[in-house]
C-alpha positions in Angstrom: 0.0 0.0 0.0 2.7 2.6 1.0 5.6 1.1 -0.8 8.0 2.5 -3.4 5.4 3.0 -6.2 3.0 4.9 -3.9 5.7 7.3 -2.7 6.9 7.8 -6.3 3.3 8.6 -7.3 3.0 11.2 -4.5 6.3 12.8 -5.5 5.1 13.2 -9.1 1.8 14.7 -7.9 3.6 17.2 -5.7 5.9 18.2 -8.6 2.9 18.6 -10.9 1.1 20.8 -8.4 4.2 22.9 -7.9 4.4 23.5 -11.7 0.8 24.5 -11.8 1.3 27.0 -9.0 4.4 28.4 -10.8 2.4 28.7 -14.0 -0.4 30.7 -12.2 2.2 33.0 -10.6 3.8 33.8 -14.0 0.4 34.6 -15.6 -0.7 36.8 -12.8 2.6 38.7 -12.9 2.3 39.2 -16.7 -1.2 40.7 -16.3 -0.1 43.2 -13.7 3.2 44.0 -15.3 2.2 46.8 -17.6 0.0 49.0 -15.4 1.4 50.2 -12.0 5.1 49.6 -12.0 6.2 51.9 -14.8 6.6 55.7 -14.9 3.6 57.7 -16.1 5.3 59.1 -19.2 6.1 55.6 -20.5 2.9 53.8 -19.5 1.3 54.2 -22.9 4.1 52.2 -24.5 3.6 49.4 -22.1 -0.2 49.4 -22.5 0.3 49.2 -26.3 2.7 46.3 -25.8 0.2 44.5 -23.6 -2.6 44.9 -26.2 -0.3 43.4 -28.9 0.5 40.5 -26.7 -3.2 39.9 -26.0 -3.9 39.9 -29.7 -1.0 37.5 -30.3 -2.4 35.1 -27.7 -6.0 35.2 -29.1 -5.0 35.1 -32.8 -6.8 32.7 -35.1 -4.9 30.7 -37.8 -6.6 32.4 -40.7 -5.4 36.0 -40.1 -2.0 34.9 -38.8 -0.1 36.0 -41.9 -1.6 39.6 -41.9 -1.5 40.1 -38.2 2.1 38.8 -38.0 3.3 41.5 -40.3 1.5 44.2 -38.3 2.8 42.9 -35.0 6.4 42.8 -36.3 6.1 46.4 -37.5 4.6 47.5 -34.2 7.4 45.7 -32.3 10.0 47.4 -34.4 8.6 50.8 -33.5 8.3 50.1 -29.8 11.5 50.6 -27.9 10.9 48.0 -25.2 9.9 44.4 -25.9 8.1 42.1 -23.5 11.1 39.7 -23.4 13.5 42.4 -22.3 11.2 43.4 -19.5 10.9 39.8 -18.3 14.6 39.2 -18.4 15.4 42.4 -16.5 13.1 41.2 -13.8 14.8 37.8 -13.7 18.2 39.4 -13.3 17.1 41.6 -10.4 16.0 38.7 -8.3 18.8 36.6 -6.8 18.4 33.2 -5.2 19.6 32.6 -1.6 22.4 30.5 -3.0 23.6 33.3 -5.3 23.4 35.8 -2.4 25.5 33.4 -0.2 28.0 32.9 -3.0 28.4 36.7 -3.3 28.7 37.1 0.4 31.4 34.4 0.5 33.3 36.0 -2.3 33.2 39.4 -0.5 34.5 37.8 2.7 37.1 35.9 0.8 38.3 39.1 -1.0 38.4 40.9 2.4 40.5 38.2 4.0 42.9 38.2 1.0 43.3 41.9 1.3 43.9 41.8 5.0 46.4 39.0 4.6 48.2 40.9 1.9 48.3 44.1 4.1 49.7 42.0 7.0 52.3 40.5 4.8 53.4 43.9 3.6 53.6 45.3 7.1 55.6 42.2 8.2 58.1 42.8 5.4 58.4 46.4 6.3 59.0 45.6 9.9 61.6 42.9 9.0 63.4 45.4 6.7 63.5 48.0 9.4 64.8 45.5 11.9 67.5 44.4 9.5 68.6 48.0 8.9 68.6 48.7 12.7 70.8 45.6 13.4 73.2 46.5 10.6 73.7 50.1 12.0 74.1 48.7 15.5 76.7 46.2 14.3 78.6 48.9 12.5 78.5 51.1 15.7 79.6 48.2 17.8 82.6 47.4 15.5 83.8 51.0 15.6 83.3 51.5 19.3 84.8 48.1 20.3 88.1 48.5 18.4 91.2 48.4 20.6 94.7 49.7 20.3 97.8 47.3 20.2 98.0 47.6 24.0 94.3 46.7 24.4 93.0 50.1 25.2 89.8 51.5 23.6 90.5 53.5 20.5 89.3 57.0 21.5 90.0 58.5 18.0 87.5 56.2 16.3 84.9 56.8 19.1 85.2 60.6 18.8 84.9 60.3 15.0 81.8 58.1 15.4 80.2 60.7 17.8 81.0 63.5 15.4 79.3 61.7 12.5 76.3 61.0 14.6 76.0 64.7 15.6 76.3 65.8 12.0 73.6 63.4 10.8 71.2 64.6 13.5 71.7 68.3 12.5 
């Protein structure tokens, strides 16, 4: 009674009902599309477009050749077509998955930018430390030199202090 076939049948029925609901939503959106959402100065264009679409839907096979030419001419004069309006609406709506992907990409880009900044700061700090150690080493070598008898070389120390004073001023 409630085996595989029954569950499969119920699944197919749910999918069919879902399709019917989607179809009803699309038709209701198409009917309301040309009236309220457009600016007043363009409304006459959209109303004309709506009338053409209604004529196209309710066309009989006999007058299809004549009306087809008229509709094509009218479409050429109209700046907006029904298809472009529908596709613009589709692009505005984003699914939750697309929103999540965009959010993820933003976070990923932000992390990459922060990581790059941290790396740059680290390199600058390392370079500054290397220069500082090099200066210290040079100063140490000059100040630690000794004479033949083992006494500190005061000539080199005084020259070093003189250079330091000249650099500061």
